[in-house]
N, C-alpha and C positions, 0 to 999 in steps of 0.2 A: 661140665657134666661129662662123665665117662660114658663109654658105649653102652654098658649095661643099664645105666640109669636112663639114657635116652630111649632105649628100647622099651624099658618098663613104662616110661611116661607115654610113649606112643600107644602101647597096648592098653594102658589105663584110659587114654582118650577114646580109643575105639570102643572099649567096653561101655563107657558112659554114653556114647552115641547110640549103641544098641539098646539101651534102656529107654530111649526116646522114640515113641512110635513114629513120629513124623520124620525122623532122621535115620531110623534103622536101615531102610533100603540103601542109604548112601554111606553107611559106616565103612565099607571096604572099598569105596570108590576112589579114583585118583584125585578127585577134588578134595575129599576129606583127608586123604593122605598128604596132599599139599598143605592144607590148613594145619594139619598135625605137625608137619615139618616146620612151617613158619612159626607156629606157637612155640616149638622147642627152641628155635633160634632166638626168638624174642625173649624167652625165659633165660636162656644162656647169656644173652647180652645184658639183661637186667642184673643177673647174678654177678657177672664180671664187673659191671659198674658199681654194684654194691660193695664188692670186695675191694675195688680200687678206692672208693670213698672211705672205707674203713681204714685202709692203709694210710690215707692222708692224715689220720689222727695220731700218727706216731712219727717222731723225729727221724727214726732210722729208715722209714719207708716212704715218707712224704716226698712228692716231686714238684708240686705246684708252689710257686714262690709265696702265694698268699698263705698257704697252709704252713710252710716253713717259718714265715714271719710270725704267724699266730702262735706257733709252738715256742718260738724263741721269745716272744713277748711274754708268754706265760712264765718263762724262766727269768724274766727281766733282763734279757740279754740285749745289749746295744751294739749293733754292727759298727765296724771300723769306718770312720769318715774318710772322705777323699783328702788327699794331701796335695798342695799346690806345687807347681814347678817353681824353681828358683834359679837365679843366675845373675852375673854382673853386668852393669851398664856403665857407660861413661857419661858424665854431665859436663859439658863445656860451657864456660861463661865467657861470652864474646863481648860483654859490656865493659865499661870503664869502672864499674862499681861492684863491690862484692855482693853476693846473693846467698840466700839460704832457703832451704826447703824443709818442711816438717816431716816427721815420720808418717808413713802411710799416705804420702802424697800420691794422688791417683794419676795414672798414665794409661794410654791406650795405644795399641799397635795398629798397623795398617789393615789388619784383618778384624778390627773392632773387638779385640780381646783385651780385657782389663788387667792392669798391673798396678802394683803399689810399691813405693820405697819401703824398705825394711826399717831403716833408721833415718833420723834427721841428718842433714848434710849441709855444710857451709862451703861455698865455692868462691875463692878470691877472683878478682877481675883477671881476665885473659889466662885462666888456668882451667885444668880439667881434673875432676874427681871421679874415682871409681867407687861404686857402691852397689849393693844388691837390691834386686826387686823380686817380688813374689807375685804369682798370677792369682790375684784375688780381687773380688769386687765387693764393696760394702753395701748392705741393704738393711733397712729397718722395717720391722713389722709392728703393728699396734693392735692391742686387744683391750677390751673393757670388761671389768669384773661387774657383771650385772647383779649378782646376788652373792652374799657372803655365805658360803657353804663349804663343807670339807672336801678336800681333794679336787679342786677346780683344775680342769685340763684345757689346754689349747694345743691345736695341731698346726704345723706349718704345711704349706702346699707341697704336693708330691715333687714337682720339679725343683723347688727350692730345697727340699729335704735331700734330694740326690746330690746337690751341689754344695751343701753346707759343710764347710771345713771346721768351723767353730762358731760359737755364739755366746753372747752375754745377755742377761736378763735384768731389766730395771723396772721398778714399780713406783708410781706416784700415787700415794694414798690420800691425795686431796690437798697436800701442802704446796703443790706446784713444783716439786723437786723430785726428779727421778733418782732413786737410790738403788744401787746395784744389789741384787740378791745373789747369793752364792749357791752352787750346786751341792746337794747332800745326797749321794746315791742311797736310795731306799730309805731315806730319812734316818740314817743311822747316826747315833751320838748327837742328837739335837733335842731341844725342848720346844715347848709350845710358843716361845717368844722369839725364836730364831728366824730371821728373814732368809729362808732357804727355799729351794725348789728341787724337784727330782726330774730327771730326763728319762724318756722311754721312747722306744721305736715301735710304732703301731703296725699291725698286720696290713694296714692300708698303704704301707710304704711311706709313712709320714713320721717325721720327728715330732715328738710332743713334749710339753713341759707340764708338770703337775705340782700344785702347791699343797701345803699341809692341812692339818685338821685341828690346830691349836693344842694338840698333844705332841705330835711330831711335826714341827714346823708351823709357822704362823699362817693363818688364813688372811689374805688381803681383804681390806675393807670393801664394802659395796661401792660401786662407781670408781674404784681405783683404775688407773690407767697402767697398762703393761706395755713396755717397749722391749723388743728383742732386736739387738744388733747382730746381724749375721755377716760372716765372711764366706762368700761363695767362690768356688773355684771350678774350673773345667778339668782339673786333675791332670791327666797325662796328655798335655798339649805342649808342643815344643816351639821355641822361637830361636832361629839361628843367629849366629853372630853378624854384626854390621847391619842390623835392622833398626830403622828409626822408631822412636816412640814419641808421642806428643801428649801434652797435658790434657786431661779429660775435660777441663774447663779452660779453654784457651783465652777466654775473655779476661780471666783473672791471673793469667800466667805472664811470666817474663819472657818476651819473645827473643831475648838474647841468650837464652839457655837452649842448648841442643842436647838431646838424649839419644844415645846409640848403644845397642847391645855390644858388649866386648867379648862375650862368650855365650854359649848356648844356654837358654833358659829352659832347663829340663828337670827331670827327677820327680815329677808329679806321679801320684799313684791313685788309682781308681778306688771308689768305695768298695767295701767288702762284697764279693759276689754271692749269689744265692747258694752255691755249693759250699763256700767258706762259712756262711752263716749256719748252714745245716750241720756241718761238722763241728765248728767251734761251739755252737750252742749245746751240743751233746756233752762237751767236757766243761762247759762254763760253770756248772754247779760245783765242780771240784776246785777250780781256781777262785771263783767268786771275787775277782778283782783285788784280792787281798793276800792270798797265800801262794806260795810256790811249792808245788808238790814234786818230790823226787828231784829237787834242785833244777827244775826246768825254768831257769831264769830267762832263757832266750824267748820263750813264749810270752812270759810276763812283760819283758821289755818291748817286744814288737807289738804287743797288744796295746800298750800305753803310748808307744811312740812308733807309729807306722812308717815314719820317715827313715827309720833305721833299716838300711838295706843289707848290712852285713853285721853279724853279731856272734861273738864267741865267748863262752864262759867256761872257766876251769878253776880247779882248786889246788890245794897244796901239793898233792902227789904229781899232778901234771906239770906244775911249775918246777918242781925238783927235777923231773925228767928232762924238761926243756933246758934248764940251766946246768944240769949235770952236777948239782951240789944240793946240800940241805941248808936251810936258814930258818931259825926260830921265828923270824918275823913273818914267815909265810903260814904259820900255824893258824888254822881256822880262818883263813883269808879266802875270799871269793874274788877272782880276777875277772874283769870284764873288759873286752876290747870291742869297739863298735864303730860304725861309720855311717854318716848321714850326709848326703850331698846338699841338703836343703837347710841344715841347721848346724853352724859351726860350734855352737855351745851345747850340743846335745849331750855330751859326756857329763857336764855339771848337772843338767836336768835329770838325767837318769840316776846319777848317784844320789841326788836329793830324794828322788822317789823311792829308791831302794831302801834308804835309811828311814824314811818316815812311814811308808806304806807297809813294808814287810820287815820290820826290825826283828832280828833273830839273836838269841843269846849266844855269846861267844863267837859271833861272826862279824867279820869286817870286810868292807868292800874296797877294792882298788881298781880304779878305771885306768886302763892302759891304752896308749895310742896305738892304732893298728900299724903294723909294719908293712907298708905298701911295696909290693914287688911287681914287676911287669915283664912282659914278654913281647917279642915282635913276631908278627905273622907275615912271612914273605910268601906272597901268592902270585903265581904266574900261570897263564893259561890262554890258549887261543879261543876267542869267543866266536860264536856263529856269525856268519856274515850278515844275517838279517837282524842282528841285535846291535843297537846303537851303543857306542862306547860309554856314553854318559849314563844310559840306563843300566848297563852292566856294573859300572862303578857304584851307582846308587844301591843296587841290589846287594852287592858285596858289603858295602859300608853298613847297610841295615843289619845284615847277619852278624857282622863283627860287633856292631854297637849293641844289639839286643842281647847277645850271648856273652860278651867279654868286657864291655865298657864298665868302668867302676861305678858309674851312676845308673846302670841299668837295673831295673827291678828283677829281671830274670837272669842276671849274670850267673854263669856257671862257676863253681868253686875251683875248677881246674880246667885247663885247656888240653884236650887230647887231639892228636892229629887225625885220628879216624873220624871224630865228630866233625872236624872242619871239612874233611873230604866229603863226608855225607851231606853236609850243609851246602857245599859248593855244587855237588851233583844235583841236589834238589832244586837249585835255582834254574836249571835247564838253560843256561846261557853259554855253556862251553861246547865246543865242537864235538868233543868226546871225553870220556873219563880219563883216557890216557894223556890228554893234553893239559891236565891240571898238575901243577907242582906246588907243594906246600912245604915250607920249612919253618919250624918254630925255634926262636932264639931267645934265651933267657929263662926265667923261672916260670914254669907252666903249672906247677903243683905246689901248694903250701908245704913248707918244710917244718912248720910248727903251728901252734894254734893262733899265734899273733899275726901270722902272715896273711895278707889279703892280696890275691892274685888278680891282675887285670891286664888288659892289653895296652901297649904303648900305641895309641891310635895314630898319631901323626907319623911316627916312624914306620908303622905298618903300611900306611897309605903311600908313603914315599917309595916303598918297595913293590907296590902293586903294579904288575906288568901284564897288560891285556892286549896283545897283538890280535888283529882280526884274521880269522881264517879265510883265505881267499882260494876259491876253486874256479876252474875254467872248464 
C-alpha cells in the first residue's frame, strides 16, 4: 500500500468510528489511532502474503520447492537423477584356486558406503585383477494392485526418491513370474496391450510410476504384484586410493580375495537442484525429450546422460576451419566430442540415442574422441605460521581439484592465472598476497573445439612449495 492509500484507509476508519455513537468520543484518540495503524499493517501483511501466494502459481516467480515441483509435474517434467561415483579397484586372489565374481557383486567400505562391481571378473590363483566399481546399493520395493482401474499410480519414499539413480519395474499378474515392463514416456506410440508404464516426479518430492488404461498401455490385473528394483546412490561421495573394501555378505564370500581401491572413486553428481528444475522446466516444452531446437545438442546429451562432464558439438563449417581444408565427407555432418569419467562406453550410447531419438534428414553423426591437453600449476608461497602444512595442502588440492581436475563437475573450460591468484587469496592461508607465486606451464586454453583442458594433478602437486612464514 502506498502512502496515499494508507492515509485514505485511516481516514475512512475514523469516519466509520464517528458514525457509531458509542465510539464517536474515541474516534480521534491515540488508542483508536493505534488500532487504525495496526489494522493497516495487518491488511498490508495479508495483501503481501496474497501476492506472494499468487506468484507461487507461475514457474518464473515461484520460490518454494513444492510449488516449483508442482508446476514441473504439470508439464510432465522429470528432474535429472543422481549419478554414482566410479573408479578402479584391485582384486587379489591369494588362494591356490581360481575365483570369479559376478557383475554387481556388492561391496562395502569402512564408512559403510555400498559399492558394486560393474562387470563380472575372473581371477586366477595368486594374481590381481583391476576392475571398476560404482557407488550403488540395490533395493526392491513391492506393491499390490488392489483394483483393476485406469492409470494406477505408486509413489516411492522421499528419501529413496532422492537417491534413486535408476530403476526397473516387474509385474506378476498371477502366474508367479515377474515380467519386466518397459517405460513409455507419456504412453506415446503404445497400444492397450503393451506392458508399459510411465514415470513422473510428484510435487511431494517422490518418484512415481503410472500404468495405462487399456487404450494407452495395459492395466495390470487385480491382485497383481509389482516389484521395483532400485539402484540407490549417495552421488557426490569420494573414496580415496588404497582404501579397503569388503564383501557385503562376508559369510558367502571367499576370504582369500582382497579388495583395495587403486584410484579415486569419484565423479558422482547430485540430483537436479531446485533452481535447475525451475529453469529447465521452463524450456522443457520446447525440447520435449525428442527434439533439438537451434542445434542445441549439448543440452539434449547432458539431459539424457548427466554423467557427461564435457561436451562439444560442431558442424561442417567449424570442422573446415579447424582442419584448414574442405572435405565433402563433412557435409551435413554433426561432430560430437564428449567425456564421462564414469562410463567408458558413453560415446556409443550417445550415438545410438542421437540416431534413434532425434533422426534428422540429411544429417549424420560422428562421435570424436576428445583431445585431452593439460597444464601444470606451479604454486609457491609462505603460509601463515598458525596454519598446519597438511591443512594448507588439503585446501589447495581441493581448489585445484574442484576447478581444474578433468573429473570435476565444476571444471573450468580454461585456466587463467588471475583466477588462481584469486582462489589462493581466498583460502586465507598465505602470509600475504605478495608471498604467492603461480606459474602455469602447458596448454591452459583450448585451441580448438576438440580440446579438453585439465590440470596435470600429480605434476602440479610435485611443484607445490609451501614454506612456513616464521616471525620473531
